[in-house]
C-alpha positions as a Markdown table, in Angstrom:
| # | Residue | x | y | z |
|---|---|---|---|---|
| 1 | Met | -135.7 | -200.3 | -46.2 |
| 2 | Arg | -135.9 | -203.0 | -43.4 |
| 3 | Thr | -138.8 | -200.8 | -42.0 |
| 4 | Ala | -140.6 | -201.2 | -45.3 |
| 5 | Arg | -140.7 | -205.0 | -44.9 |
| 6 | Arg | -142.8 | -204.4 | -41.8 |
| 7 | Leu | -145.3 | -201.9 | -43.1 |
| 8 | Glu | -148.2 | -204.0 | -42.2 |
| 9 | Thr | -147.3 | -203.6 | -38.5 |
| 10 | Leu | -147.3 | -199.8 | -38.6 |
| 11 | Ser | -150.2 | -197.6 | -37.6 |
| 12 | Pro | -152.8 | -197.3 | -40.3 |
| 13 | Ala | -153.5 | -193.8 | -39.0 |
| 14 | Leu | -150.5 | -192.4 | -41.1 |
| 15 | Pro | -151.9 | -190.8 | -44.3 |
| 16 | Ile | -151.1 | -192.0 | -47.8 |
| 17 | Val | -149.9 | -188.9 | -49.6 |
| 18 | Gly | -149.4 | -188.4 | -53.3 |
| 19 | Val | -147.1 | -185.9 | -54.9 |
| 20 | Pro | -149.3 | -182.9 | -55.9 |
| 21 | Val | -148.1 | -182.9 | -59.5 |
| 22 | Ala | -151.3 | -181.4 | -61.1 |
| 23 | Glu | -151.5 | -178.6 | -58.6 |
| 24 | His | -147.9 | -177.5 | -59.0 |
| 25 | Trp | -148.0 | -178.0 | -62.8 |
| 26 | Arg | -150.7 | -175.3 | -63.0 |
| 27 | Gln | -148.3 | -173.0 | -61.1 |
| 28 | Val | -145.4 | -173.8 | -63.4 |
| 29 | Trp | -147.5 | -172.9 | -66.5 |
| 30 | Ala | -148.4 | -169.5 | -64.8 |
| 31 | Ala | -144.8 | -168.9 | -63.8 |
| 32 | Val | -143.2 | -169.5 | -67.3 |
| 33 | Ala | -145.9 | -167.3 | -68.9 |
| 34 | Gln | -145.3 | -164.6 | -66.4 |
| 35 | Leu | -141.5 | -164.6 | -66.9 |
| 36 | Gly | -141.6 | -165.1 | -70.7 |
| 37 | Leu | -139.9 | -168.5 | -70.6 |
| 38 | Pro | -140.5 | -171.4 | -72.9 |
| 39 | Thr | -144.0 | -172.7 | -72.5 |
| 40 | Pro | -144.5 | -176.5 | -72.1 |
| 41 | Asn | -146.8 | -177.0 | -75.1 |
| 42 | Gly | -147.6 | -180.7 | -75.8 |
| 43 | Val | -146.3 | -181.8 | -72.4 |
| 44 | Asp | -149.6 | -182.4 | -70.5 |
| 45 | Gly | -149.8 | -186.1 | -71.6 |
| 46 | Asp | -146.4 | -186.7 | -69.8 |
| 47 | Ile | -147.6 | -184.9 | -66.7 |
| 48 | Glu | -150.7 | -187.2 | -66.5 |
| 49 | Ala | -148.5 | -190.3 | -66.9 |
| 50 | Ile | -146.1 | -189.0 | -64.2 |
| 51 | Ala | -149.0 | -188.4 | -61.8 |
| 52 | Gln | -150.5 | -191.8 | -62.6 |
| 53 | Ile | -147.3 | -193.7 | -61.8 |
| 54 | Leu | -146.8 | -192.0 | -58.5 |
| 55 | Ala | -150.4 | -192.6 | -57.5 |
| 56 | Asp | -150.0 | -196.3 | -58.0 |
| 57 | Ser | -150.1 | -197.7 | -54.5 |
| 58 | Asp | -150.1 | -201.4 | -55.5 |
| 59 | Gly | -147.1 | -202.7 | -53.7 |
| 60 | Ser | -145.2 | -199.4 | -54.1 |
| 61 | Leu | -145.9 | -197.7 | -50.8 |
| 62 | Ala | -143.2 | -196.9 | -48.3 |
| 63 | Leu | -143.0 | -195.1 | -45.0 |
| 64 | Ser | -141.5 | -191.6 | -45.6 |
| 65 | Ser | -140.5 | -189.0 | -43.1 |
| 66 | Gly | -142.0 | -186.5 | -45.5 |
| 67 | Asp | -138.8 | -184.5 | -45.7 |
| 68 | Pro | -135.9 | -186.7 | -47.0 |
| 69 | Ser | -132.7 | -184.8 | -46.7 |
| 70 | Ala | -129.1 | -185.5 | -45.8 |
| 71 | Val | -129.4 | -183.2 | -42.8 |
| 72 | Asn | -132.3 | -185.2 | -41.4 |
| 73 | Cys | -130.1 | -188.2 | -40.6 |
| 74 | Lys | -127.2 | -188.6 | -38.3 |
| 75 | Ile | -124.5 | -191.2 | -38.5 |
| 76 | Phe | -123.5 | -192.9 | -35.2 |
| 77 | Pro | -121.0 | -195.8 | -34.7 |
| 78 | Gly | -122.5 | -198.7 | -36.6 |
| 79 | Ala | -125.9 | -197.0 | -37.1 |
| 80 | Val | -127.8 | -194.2 | -38.8 |
| 81 | Arg | -130.7 | -192.4 | -37.1 |
| 82 | Phe | -133.4 | -190.5 | -39.0 |
| 83 | Phe | -135.1 | -187.3 | -37.7 |
| 84 | Asp | -137.9 | -184.9 | -38.6 |
| 85 | Phe | -141.0 | -187.1 | -38.9 |
| 86 | Glu | -143.6 | -184.4 | -38.4 |
| 87 | Glu | -144.8 | -184.9 | -42.0 |
| 88 | Ala | -144.5 | -188.7 | -41.9 |
| 89 | Cys | -146.7 | -190.5 | -44.4 |
| 90 | Phe | -146.9 | -193.4 | -46.8 |
| 91 | Arg | -146.1 | -192.6 | -50.4 |
| 92 | His | -144.6 | -194.0 | -53.5 |
| 93 | Ala | -141.4 | -195.8 | -52.6 |
| 94 | Leu | -139.3 | -193.9 | -55.1 |
| 95 | Ala | -140.5 | -190.4 | -54.0 |
| 96 | Asp | -137.8 | -190.2 | -51.3 |
| 97 | Ala | -135.2 | -192.0 | -53.6 |
| 98 | Thr | -134.9 | -188.8 | -55.6 |
| 99 | Val | -132.2 | -187.6 | -53.2 |
| 100 | Leu | -130.0 | -190.3 | -54.8 |
| 101 | Arg | -130.1 | -188.3 | -58.0 |
| 102 | Phe | -130.4 | -184.7 | -56.7 |
| 103 | Leu | -128.2 | -185.1 | -53.6 |
| 104 | Ser | -129.2 | -181.6 | -52.2 |
| 105 | Pro | -132.4 | -180.5 | -53.9 |
| 106 | Thr | -133.4 | -177.9 | -51.3 |
| 107 | Gly | -131.3 | -176.5 | -48.5 |
| 108 | Ala | -127.7 | -177.4 | -49.1 |
| 109 | Pro | -125.5 | -176.1 | -52.0 |
| 110 | Pro | -126.0 | -178.2 | -55.1 |
| 111 | Trp | -122.9 | -180.3 | -54.7 |
| 112 | Arg | -122.1 | -183.2 | -56.9 |
| 113 | Leu | -120.6 | -186.6 | -56.1 |
| 114 | Pro | -118.0 | -188.6 | -58.0 |
| 115 | Gln | -120.0 | -190.7 | -60.4 |
| 116 | Glu | -118.8 | -194.0 | -59.0 |
| 117 | Ile | -119.9 | -193.0 | -55.5 |
| 118 | Ala | -123.4 | -192.0 | -56.7 |
| 119 | Leu | -123.9 | -195.2 | -58.6 |
| 120 | Ser | -122.7 | -197.3 | -55.7 |
| 121 | Met | -125.1 | -195.5 | -53.3 |
| 122 | Glu | -128.1 | -196.0 | -55.5 |
| 123 | Met | -127.3 | -199.7 | -56.2 |
| 124 | Thr | -127.1 | -200.3 | -52.5 |
| 125 | Tyr | -130.4 | -198.6 | -51.9 |
| 126 | Arg | -132.1 | -200.4 | -54.7 |
| 127 | Thr | -130.8 | -203.8 | -53.6 |
| 128 | Glu | -132.3 | -203.3 | -50.1 |
| 129 | Leu | -135.5 | -201.8 | -51.6 |
| 130 | Ala | -135.9 | -204.8 | -53.8 |
| 131 | Leu | -136.4 | -207.0 | -50.7 |
| 132 | Ala | -139.6 | -205.3 | -50.0 |
| 133 | Cys | -140.8 | -203.6 | -53.2 |
| 134 | Ala | -141.2 | -205.5 | -56.5 |
| 135 | Leu | -140.7 | -202.5 | -58.8 |
| 136 | Ala | -137.0 | -202.3 | -57.7 |
| 137 | Gln | -136.5 | -205.8 | -59.1 |
| 138 | Asp | -137.5 | -204.7 | -62.6 |
| 139 | Asp | -135.2 | -202.4 | -64.5 |
| 140 | Arg | -137.9 | -200.8 | -66.6 |
| 141 | Arg | -140.3 | -200.2 | -63.8 |
| 142 | Tyr | -137.5 | -198.9 | -61.5 |
| 143 | Glu | -136.1 | -196.5 | -64.0 |
| 144 | Gln | -139.5 | -195.3 | -65.1 |
| 145 | Gly | -140.5 | -194.8 | -61.4 |
| 146 | Met | -137.3 | -192.9 | -60.7 |
| 147 | Ala | -138.0 | -190.7 | -63.8 |
| 148 | Ala | -141.5 | -190.0 | -62.6 |
| 149 | Ala | -140.4 | -189.2 | -59.0 |
| 150 | Val | -137.6 | -186.9 | -60.2 |
| 151 | Ala | -139.9 | -185.2 | -62.7 |
| 152 | Ala | -142.5 | -184.6 | -60.0 |
| 153 | Trp | -139.9 | -183.1 | -57.7 |
| 154 | Thr | -138.7 | -180.9 | -60.6 |
| 155 | Ile | -142.2 | -179.6 | -61.1 |
| 156 | Val | -142.6 | -178.8 | -57.4 |
| 157 | Arg | -139.4 | -176.8 | -57.4 |
| 158 | Leu | -140.2 | -175.0 | -60.7 |
| 159 | Ala | -143.4 | -173.6 | -59.1 |
| 160 | Arg | -140.9 | -171.3 | -57.2 |
| 161 | Leu | -139.6 | -169.7 | -60.4 |
| 162 | Pro | -141.0 | -166.2 | -59.9 |
| 163 | Lys | -139.5 | -166.1 | -56.3 |
| 164 | Met | -136.1 | -167.4 | -57.6 |
| 165 | Asp | -136.1 | -164.8 | -60.4 |
| 166 | Val | -136.5 | -161.9 | -58.0 |
| 167 | Gly | -133.9 | -163.2 | -55.5 |
| 168 | Pro | -131.9 | -162.9 | -53.4 |
| 169 | Asp | -130.0 | -165.7 | -54.9 |
| 170 | Arg | -127.2 | -166.7 | -52.5 |
| 171 | Asn | -127.3 | -167.7 | -48.8 |
| 172 | Ile | -124.8 | -169.3 | -46.5 |
| 173 | Trp | -125.2 | -172.9 | -45.6 |
| 174 | Leu | -124.8 | -173.3 | -41.8 |
| 175 | Ala | -125.9 | -176.9 | -41.2 |
| 176 | Leu | -122.2 | -178.0 | -40.9 |
| 177 | Pro | -120.4 | -180.6 | -38.8 |
| 178 | Pro | -119.0 | -179.4 | -35.5 |
| 179 | Asp | -115.4 | -179.9 | -36.7 |
| 180 | Trp | -115.9 | -178.0 | -39.9 |
| 181 | Ser | -112.8 | -175.9 | -40.4 |
| 182 | Gln | -113.4 | -174.3 | -43.8 |
| 183 | Pro | -115.4 | -171.2 | -44.6 |
| 184 | Ala | -119.2 | -171.9 | -44.6 |
| 185 | Pro | -120.3 | -172.7 | -48.2 |
| 186 | Ala | -122.7 | -170.5 | -50.0 |
| 187 | Arg | -125.6 | -171.7 | -52.1 |
| 188 | Ser | -126.9 | -170.2 | -55.4 |
| 189 | Arg | -130.6 | -171.0 | -55.5 |
| 190 | Lys | -130.6 | -170.3 | -59.2 |
| 191 | Arg | -127.8 | -172.7 | -59.9 |
| 192 | Gln | -129.6 | -175.3 | -57.8 |
| 193 | Leu | -132.8 | -175.0 | -59.8 |
| 194 | Val | -130.9 | -175.3 | -63.1 |
| 195 | Ala | -129.1 | -178.4 | -61.6 |
| 196 | Ile | -132.5 | -179.9 | -60.8 |
| 197 | Leu | -133.5 | -179.5 | -64.4 |
| 198 | Glu | -130.2 | -181.0 | -65.6 |
| 199 | Val | -130.7 | -184.1 | -63.4 |
| 200 | Cys | -134.3 | -184.4 | -64.5 |
| 201 | Val | -133.3 | -184.4 | -68.2 |
| 202 | Ala | -130.6 | -187.0 | -67.5 |
| 203 | Thr | -133.0 | -189.2 | -65.5 |
| 204 | Thr | -135.8 | -189.2 | -68.0 |
| 205 | Arg | -133.4 | -189.8 | -70.9 |
| 206 | Arg | -131.9 | -192.7 | -69.0 |
| 207 | Ala | -135.4 | -194.2 | -68.5 |
| 208 | Ala | -136.4 | -193.4 | -72.1 |
| 209 | Ala | -139.5 | -191.9 | -70.7 |
| 210 | Phe | -141.5 | -188.6 | -70.8 |
| 211 | Asp | -139.7 | -187.3 | -73.9 |
| 212 | Ala | -141.8 | -184.2 | -74.4 |
| 213 | Phe | -141.3 | -183.2 | -70.7 |
| 214 | Ala | -137.5 | -183.8 | -71.0 |
| 215 | Ala | -137.2 | -181.7 | -74.2 |
| 216 | Trp | -139.1 | -178.9 | -72.5 |
| 217 | Cys | -136.8 | -179.1 | -69.4 |
| 218 | Glu | -133.8 | -178.8 | -71.7 |
| 219 | Arg | -135.2 | -175.7 | -73.4 |
| 220 | Leu | -136.1 | -174.2 | -70.0 |
| 221 | Ala | -132.6 | -174.9 | -68.6 |
| 222 | Asp | -131.0 | -173.2 | -71.6 |
| 223 | Ala | -133.2 | -170.2 | -71.2 |
| 224 | Leu | -132.5 | -169.9 | -67.5 |
| 225 | Arg | -128.7 | -170.1 | -68.0 |
| 226 | Lys | -129.0 | -167.2 | -70.4 |
| 227 | Arg | -131.3 | -165.3 | -68.0 |
| 228 | Trp | -129.3 | -166.1 | -64.9 |
| 229 | Pro | -125.5 | -165.9 | -65.1 |
| 230 | Glu | -125.5 | -167.6 | -61.7 |
| 231 | Gly | -127.3 | -170.6 | -63.2 |
| 232 | Ala | -124.4 | -171.7 | -65.3 |
| 233 | Gly | -121.0 | -173.2 | -64.4 |
| 234 | Glu | -119.8 | -176.5 | -63.1 |
| 235 | Leu | -121.3 | -177.8 | -59.8 |
| 236 | Pro | -118.8 | -178.0 | -57.0 |
| 237 | Leu | -117.6 | -181.3 | -55.7 |
| 238 | Tyr | -118.9 | -182.4 | -52.3 |
| 239 | Pro | -116.3 | -181.2 | -49.9 |
| 240 | Ala | -115.5 | -184.7 | -48.5 |
| 241 | Phe | -114.2 | -185.7 | -51.9 |
| 242 | Leu | -112.1 | -182.6 | -52.7 |
| 243 | Asn | -108.9 | -184.5 | -52.2 |
| 244 | Glu | -109.9 | -187.6 | -54.2 |
| 245 | Lys | -108.0 | -188.2 | -57.4 |
| 246 | Ser | -111.0 | -189.6 | -59.1 |
| 247 | Val | -113.9 | -187.2 | -59.7 |
């Protein structure tokens, strides 16, 4: 986040982009009705609150590539380089931080990290963010902001429910290091979507926020596990930690 400390020096031509919560929420309503899944009655108040938090640009803007992903950064000796800035914009500082909770919300298989590693990563990120963004200094605002960002990303992904239901479900993940010696991992899109719901429930509960939305996500996750056998089961551990004793 050192870049964030110098936002005032960056080109004002870059757009300020909000997360399109309301637009995708309408698509989610249509999708669950189409598929006969639990409807989110009584949740609209939470959706409005989520959108309002993410629209708050008062000291909460950060430069985003527009596509935060582990595959869009490369590690070099003593440095990390970020790529894929075609959709670069300013948006809520925690919109990109959702990858600290989801790990791989889109392309890669929905791997999990050892809990202590995930907690350490997020604390390191938050400590650096706090140097430039006041909300990271306040536990309540930070957790509420993370809950809003995770909920918004969950809504965006849920808009794809009809496509997920039809399939195909599995694809091979080919964005692998040059020295990868194991079989290429496969991804279940359905398990990934259920995992996103699980993370959303855990994040909103942790923040004590958006109770109605969290309760609906729980009901929807249960319904999808019953509908999709592929949507159940334990998430695989990230390959780099397969030989670790502590998981």
